[in-house]
Structures are given as structure tokens and as C-alpha cells.
N, C-alpha and C positions, 0 to 999 in steps of 0.2 A: 582677106584673100591674098594681099601682098605678103603677109607673114607666112601663109601656107605655101606660096610659090617659093619664097626664100628658103624654106626648109626642104622643099622638094627638089630644088635645083641641084644640090650636091649628089642626090641619089641618081638623078638623070645623067649628070655629068659622069658619074662613076660607071654607069652602065655603058655610056658611049665610049668612055676611055677603054673599056675592056675590048672593044672591037676596032676603034678607030684612033685611039690615042687621045691626049688631052692634057689636063692638069692633074697632078697628084700631090696632095699635101701630106707630109709625114709628121706626126706628133712625136716630139722628142723630149726635151727636159730643159733644165737650166744650163747656162753656158759653162758652168764650173764642173759639170758632171761628165758622164761617158755617153749617154744617149745622144746628146747634141752633136758631138763630132762624128760619131758613128752614123747618125742619121744623115749628116751632111755628105759623108762619103757614099752612103747608099743612094742618096738622091742623085749624086753625080753619075753613079753607075747606071741607074734607071734612065736618066736623061740621055746618056750616051748610047745605051744599048736597046732601048725600046723606042722604035721609030714613032715620031709624032707625040711622044710623051715628054712633058716638062715636070720634073719633080722638085718640090721645094720643102724646106723644113720649117716647122713651127717651134719657136721657143715657148715652152710651157712650164708649169710648175712641176710636171712629172706625170707619173702613172695615172693618178686619179683624174687630173685635168685631161690627159690624153683620152682616157676612157669616156669621159663626159663629152669631149669633142667628137669621138667616134659615134657615140650614141645619138648625137645631134647631126650626124652626117657632115660635120665640118672638116674632117680629115678622112683619108682613105686607108692609111696604114699607121700603126702606132708601135712604140716600144712600151712595154709595161711589165711591172713586177707581177708575179703569179698571184700573190695574196690579194692585190687590188683587183686583178682581173676576175678572180673567183667571186669576190664581193659584187662586182659589177654584173656578172652573168646571173648571179643569184638574186640580185636586187636587194642587197642588204647593206648595213652600215651606211657609208656615204651615198649609196645608190638605192636606198630604201624607197620602194615604190616606183623606181625608174630603172629597171633592168636594161642592160646593154647587150645586144645580140653579137657579142664579140666571139671570134673564133681564132684559135691559135694557128699560125702557119709555120712557126719555127721556135725552138728553144735555143736561145743564143749564147748566154753566159750566166754566171752567178753574180748576184748583187750582194755586197757585204754591208751589214750594219756596222758603221764606224762611229764610235763615241770618242770625240776628239777634244783634247784640252792641252794645256802646257804646264810644265812642272811648277811654275810660280804660283799656280792656283791652289796647289796642295791636294788636288783631286786625284785619288788613286783607285777608286772603285765607284760603282753605280751608287752605292749608299752615300758617297761623299758629294754627289751633286745636289742633295737636298739643301735648300736655302741658297742655292747659287743662281746666277743668271745664265740661262741656257737657251739654245734654239733647237726646236724639234723639226725643222725643215720648212720649206716653202709651202704656202697654201696650195692645195691641189696636187701634192706630192705623196707618193707611197712612203717616202721617208717619214712623213708625219704619222701615217697610219701605223707603221712599224715601231716608231719611237714611242708613241702613246701606249702601244701594247707592251713594250719593254718597261716603261715607267710603271704601268699597272702591275706587271709581274713582280717588280721590285718592291711593291707595297707603297708606292708613292702616289700622291694626288697631284695631277698636272695643274689643277686650279689653285692649290693651296700650299704646296710644298716647295715652291721656288720663289726666289726674290723677284725674278722676272722670267717669263717664258715667251721668247720671240719666235717668229715664223720666217726665218731668213733662208735665202739660198746659201749654198756652200761658200761661194765667193764672198757674199756679204758677211757670213759668219766668220770667215777667216779674218777679214778686215776688222770686224768688231773685236775679235780676240786680240789682234795686234794693237788695237787702240785702247785696250783695257776696259771695253764696254760689255764684254761677254766672257763668261768663264769656261763654257764648254758648249759643244754642239754635236748634233747627230746628223749623219748623212749616210744614205744607203746608195751604193753604186758599185761599179766595177773598180778594180784597182790597177794602177794607182789613179787617184782622183787629183786633178790639177790643183784644186783649191787647197787640199791637204798638203800636197807637195810644196805649194807656195808657203804655207804656214811653217812647215818643218824647215824650209830653207831660209827663213827670215833670221837676220842677225840677232843674237841675244836671246833666241827662243829655243827651248828644249821641248820638242813634241812629246805628248803623252797620249797613248792609245789605251782606252779603258776596256778591260776584259768584261764580258757579260754572258758567256756561254752557259753559265749555271741557271739562267732563267728560261732557256729555250724550251725545255720539257714542259714547263708550266704554261707557256704561251701556246704550244702545240696542243696541249690538253684542251684548251678553250677554243682555239681558232682552227684546228686541223693541221694535218701533216704537210704544211707548205714550207716550214722552216727547218733548218738543219744547221749543225755546228761546223765551222771551218776555222782555219787559222790564217791570218795575214802574216807572212813571214817577216821576221826582223829585217830591217834594211829596205823594205818596200818603199818607205818614205825617209827623207833626210832626218836624221836624228832619232829614228825608231830603233831602239836598242834591244827590244824584246819582241818575241812573237805575240800577236794579239789574238786571243781566243774569243771568237765572236759568232754571231748568228747570221745565217745567209738565207737567201731565197732566189729562185730561178727567175730569169727574164724571158719574155716571149715577144715575138713580133705577132701582131694580131690585126685582123681586118673584120669587117662586118660579115655576117653569115651569108648575105646575098651577093657578095662579090663574085663576079663570073669566074667559073673554074679556069678558063683560059688565062685570065689575068693573074690569078693566084699562081698558076704553073709558071708563067713567065717571070713573075716577081721572084719566085723561089729559085728558078734556074739562074737568074742574074745574081741573086744574093749568094747562093751556094758557090757558083763558079767564081764569084768576085771576092771570096773571103780573104784572099791574100792582100787584095787592095784595101779591104776594110782593116786588116791587121796592121797595115802600114800607117793607118790613121790612129788606131789604138790597139794595144796588145791584147785586150780582152777578146777581140774578135778571133784570136787563136783558140779560144775555148768554145767556139761555134763548131761542133763536131757531129759526126754521124751518130756516135754512141750517145750523145746527149739528147737525141730525139726520142724521148720517152713520154708516153701518154700521162704517166703519173707526174712527171716533171712539168708538163704543160699546164696541168691544173684545170684548164677549161677545155671544152670539146675542140677537136681539130676541125678546120674547114675540110670538107671531104676531098677537095683537090689537093690539099696539103698532105693529108693522110696518104693519098695515092702516090704523091710525089716521093715521100720518104720511103714508102714500102718499095717502090720501083728503084730507088737509089740504094737500097740495101739496109735501111735502118730496121732494127728490131724494136718496134714501138712498145712492146710489152703489154 
């Protein structure tokens, strides 16, 4: 009975919050990424502008962990990559047998797969990471999902083809590369990412970003059209001398399907009107646009109140 009450409590609290205010937990990501600072800025906006509401951020492994927390009613609002959200709603891959009733409320910006190393390792292509010490992202992150799909598309076996495969956050990965304990790592986020900036700015280090756009079509063929090619321009990071041709995926803000319509509308109004405040925290918030609100980009069903909000605001959802 105690366990049942514990699981029911967040649902009750959420329903009360929609009418009277209360607590709101936001699932973000690791401290070295973009979800966390943007989540903190959004929590501040919500706490200031929604009477009676106190919003806080949860440091998590990322999208997969956030979706699991949402499924367990442990958080009310999450940041997530579209690929992980699609898996969660369909109850597949990491969510097999445990579908999550997640609904999109906004498409916020693009996440970039970044394969990061330094010149001293000699790694210049995805093929070159074979036999090396790599990190494929923190447990519970969509980085790990996307990294394993990229490794598979490149014809590599994550269990056999590496000297070591760690599961580190971007900050931990950067420190490990600096210390000579890791050769390369993968991280999926907006740009610039503070951990990669830190690595590029380190004395005696020449940052190397590895191209991998040639594998996108193969990944899309198996996992669906949630990925697309983009370019991280030269100079985005200290020491980055060439454009990085890479694979991207959209990000969404998501809630549970039963969140009251009034609450969704309030959240979206605060978020949309506060996008300049969010952009002062991280430049990726400038890519939160009306034109970006597309049903195909969201990947998962809209919350009905969000769909109504965007149509009233002038978005062509497609």
C-alpha cells in the first residue's frame, strides 16, 4: 500500500498544481550539457510567473532517464530527444513493455551528435575509433542510444571492437581525455557544449571533431526518419579548424498526456514569452521558433492543449 501511495502522490500533486500551484520537477540532463542550464532558466521563469508554483530541476543522465522519470510520475516536465521519446511512446528498445504516455508540448532546438577527440590520438574517422578507449555517453542518456546506433551503422561491435567502452558524462569524458585515459567520446547536445569548449581551450590540446554524416541514411533506414544531417561550423569550439559534418535530431519539451490543459497552456505561454531570457542562458534557445513547431519534428503526439496553443500562435504544424 505504501508503494502504491508513493507512486500515486506525484499524479495527485500534478493535478492539484494545475489548479492551485505546487511543486514542479523538470527532468534535464548532465551538468556539462545544454538541457541543464536551459532547464534551470525555465524553472526560474515558471517559479516567478506562475503564482504558487515552485519549479526545480533534476540532474539526470538525459533523455532516457527523463522519460523513465516521467513514466513513473517523478517529474512533470522533461527535455528529450525525439528518438528516445518515440521509443518511449511505442514501448520499444529501452522501454520495451513499459510505454510512457509522453506528449510533446514544444520543439525547442536541434541536438547534434558530436564525436570528439584530440589530434594526438590519430583518430580522423569513425573507422579509426576501432580498438580505442571511447565513451558512448552517460547511462540513461539519448547520447548512448544514438551513439550505439552510429557504431552499429559503421559496422562496429560495441562489445568487442573497443579497448574500453565507458559510459561517462561529457564533463567526465573531457577530463578523461585530458588525463590520457580516454581517446574519444560521443555526446549529443546543442552547441556549443561547455564540456567540449573546455577540452578545446585546454593548453597543448588540438580538438578534433569527427565527421560521420555518411552513416545517417543507414540509421534512418532502420530506425525511421528522426535523424538528419547538419554541419557544426568551424570555430564553434576553440581549435575547431574545419566544419564538422554530423547527424542531428530534434529536441522536445514533453509532459504526461493527462496534464491538465490549463497547465500546459500556462507553461507554453511562459516558455514562449520568455525565450529571450532562455537565450541569455544558452544561445540554442534562439532556435526555439514558430517555424520549428512541426508535427513531423515532434515525433510523438502533441498534447491537445499544446497543439491548440501553437495553432492559435500562428504555427503551421503540417
